[in-house]
C-alpha beads as a LAMMPS data file, in Angstrom:
LAMMPS data file: protein, C-alpha beads

103 atoms
102 bonds

1 atom types
1 bond types

-500.0 500.0 xlo xhi
-500.0 500.0 ylo yhi
-500.0 500.0 zlo zhi

Masses

1 110.0

Atoms # bond

1 1 1 -432.482 382.757 422.664
2 1 1 -432.454 385.490 419.629
3 1 1 -435.141 385.260 417.515
4 1 1 -433.931 387.966 415.196
5 1 1 -433.735 387.280 411.935
6 1 1 -431.461 389.359 410.222
7 1 1 -431.367 390.885 407.125
8 1 1 -434.664 390.910 404.949
9 1 1 -434.253 390.132 401.840
10 1 1 -437.905 389.875 400.380
11 1 1 -437.453 393.385 398.709
12 1 1 -435.319 391.877 396.420
13 1 1 -437.679 389.619 395.188
14 1 1 -439.681 391.021 392.441
15 1 1 -436.387 391.661 390.709
16 1 1 -434.884 388.333 390.807
17 1 1 -438.364 386.960 388.921
18 1 1 -437.235 389.540 386.076
19 1 1 -433.585 388.518 385.881
20 1 1 -434.626 384.839 385.880
21 1 1 -437.387 385.456 383.238
22 1 1 -435.070 387.471 381.097
23 1 1 -432.781 383.894 380.728
24 1 1 -436.121 382.118 379.764
25 1 1 -439.706 381.631 380.310
26 1 1 -440.917 379.338 383.384
27 1 1 -444.109 378.781 385.493
28 1 1 -444.496 379.736 389.034
29 1 1 -442.873 376.327 390.532
30 1 1 -439.632 376.498 387.851
31 1 1 -439.514 380.251 389.208
32 1 1 -439.412 379.205 393.034
33 1 1 -437.343 376.594 392.323
34 1 1 -434.503 378.649 390.566
35 1 1 -434.925 381.094 393.532
36 1 1 -434.492 378.406 396.017
37 1 1 -431.404 377.306 394.412
38 1 1 -429.850 381.111 394.944
39 1 1 -431.277 382.120 398.013
40 1 1 -431.356 378.237 400.274
41 1 1 -434.667 378.572 400.492
42 1 1 -438.069 378.097 398.384
43 1 1 -440.408 380.717 398.332
44 1 1 -443.808 379.809 399.443
45 1 1 -446.693 379.823 396.936
46 1 1 -448.293 382.861 399.048
47 1 1 -444.694 384.591 398.183
48 1 1 -444.262 384.053 394.459
49 1 1 -447.698 384.136 393.233
50 1 1 -448.806 387.473 394.490
51 1 1 -445.283 388.845 393.018
52 1 1 -446.073 387.884 390.032
53 1 1 -449.338 388.938 389.925
54 1 1 -447.782 392.414 390.506
55 1 1 -445.340 392.009 387.524
56 1 1 -448.421 390.954 385.186
57 1 1 -450.402 394.096 386.696
58 1 1 -447.701 396.206 385.755
59 1 1 -447.423 394.821 382.143
60 1 1 -443.421 393.751 383.253
61 1 1 -444.257 390.197 382.209
62 1 1 -447.422 388.280 380.974
63 1 1 -448.667 385.065 381.303
64 1 1 -449.766 382.139 378.638
65 1 1 -451.411 378.980 379.595
66 1 1 -449.993 375.668 378.576
67 1 1 -452.331 373.050 380.057
68 1 1 -452.693 373.549 383.325
69 1 1 -449.323 375.945 383.936
70 1 1 -448.732 379.392 383.007
71 1 1 -445.516 380.377 381.740
72 1 1 -444.580 383.484 382.462
73 1 1 -442.237 385.540 380.204
74 1 1 -441.270 389.273 379.866
75 1 1 -442.591 391.843 378.167
76 1 1 -441.115 394.990 376.095
77 1 1 -441.393 397.274 379.010
78 1 1 -440.215 394.192 381.529
79 1 1 -436.863 393.395 379.540
80 1 1 -436.167 397.522 379.580
81 1 1 -437.161 397.535 383.341
82 1 1 -434.461 394.546 384.296
83 1 1 -431.703 396.426 382.257
84 1 1 -432.713 399.409 384.371
85 1 1 -433.068 397.936 387.046
86 1 1 -429.675 395.253 386.522
87 1 1 -428.023 398.649 385.594
88 1 1 -428.612 400.221 389.290
89 1 1 -428.153 396.998 391.242
90 1 1 -424.768 396.884 389.611
91 1 1 -424.122 400.412 390.843
92 1 1 -425.541 400.176 393.724
93 1 1 -423.747 396.964 395.210
94 1 1 -421.509 396.276 392.674
95 1 1 -418.767 397.370 395.767
96 1 1 -420.384 395.825 397.860
97 1 1 -420.219 392.583 395.933
98 1 1 -416.021 392.828 394.744
99 1 1 -415.866 393.528 398.672
100 1 1 -417.532 390.036 399.764
101 1 1 -415.471 388.311 397.826
102 1 1 -412.459 389.361 399.553
103 1 1 -414.571 388.528 403.522

Bonds

1 1 1 2
2 1 2 3
3 1 3 4
4 1 4 5
5 1 5 6
6 1 6 7
7 1 7 8
8 1 8 9
9 1 9 10
10 1 10 11
11 1 11 12
12 1 12 13
13 1 13 14
14 1 14 15
15 1 15 16
16 1 16 17
17 1 17 18
18 1 18 19
19 1 19 20
20 1 20 21
21 1 21 22
22 1 22 23
23 1 23 24
24 1 24 25
25 1 25 26
26 1 26 27
27 1 27 28
28 1 28 29
29 1 29 30
30 1 30 31
31 1 31 32
32 1 32 33
33 1 33 34
34 1 34 35
35 1 35 36
36 1 36 37
37 1 37 38
38 1 38 39
39 1 39 40
40 1 40 41
41 1 41 42
42 1 42 43
43 1 43 44
44 1 44 45
45 1 45 46
46 1 46 47
47 1 47 48
48 1 48 49
49 1 49 50
50 1 50 51
51 1 51 52
52 1 52 53
53 1 53 54
54 1 54 55
55 1 55 56
56 1 56 57
57 1 57 58
58 1 58 59
59 1 59 60
60 1 60 61
61 1 61 62
62 1 62 63
63 1 63 64
64 1 64 65
65 1 65 66
66 1 66 67
67 1 67 68
68 1 68 69
69 1 69 70
70 1 70 71
71 1 71 72
72 1 72 73
73 1 73 74
74 1 74 75
75 1 75 76
76 1 76 77
77 1 77 78
78 1 78 79
79 1 79 80
80 1 80 81
81 1 81 82
82 1 82 83
83 1 83 84
84 1 84 85
85 1 85 86
86 1 86 87
87 1 87 88
88 1 88 89
89 1 89 90
90 1 90 91
91 1 91 92
92 1 92 93
93 1 93 94
94 1 94 95
95 1 95 96
96 1 96 97
97 1 97 98
98 1 98 99
99 1 99 100
100 1 100 101
101 1 101 102
102 1 102 103
């Protein structure tokens, strides 16, 4: 039996969170559910919340407490970074995405 899992996509989590928050403010579990729709697997709280903390520490997102929930949204710096990173992603992976449609 082969226990190797293949390509690890964890490195894209921060970018995916920023991209999702560029669409609308969300709380942590909403973000995890949106990621699950796209990846097929819901990230665990022990994965999503450290990523949110790091993005917040880097002043890319901010959280606003609403009852028991914290609603996350992009800061001005976050808006700039998601635009810049999206352009980089398209430059780097655009050809791969085009070719994968033909596979």
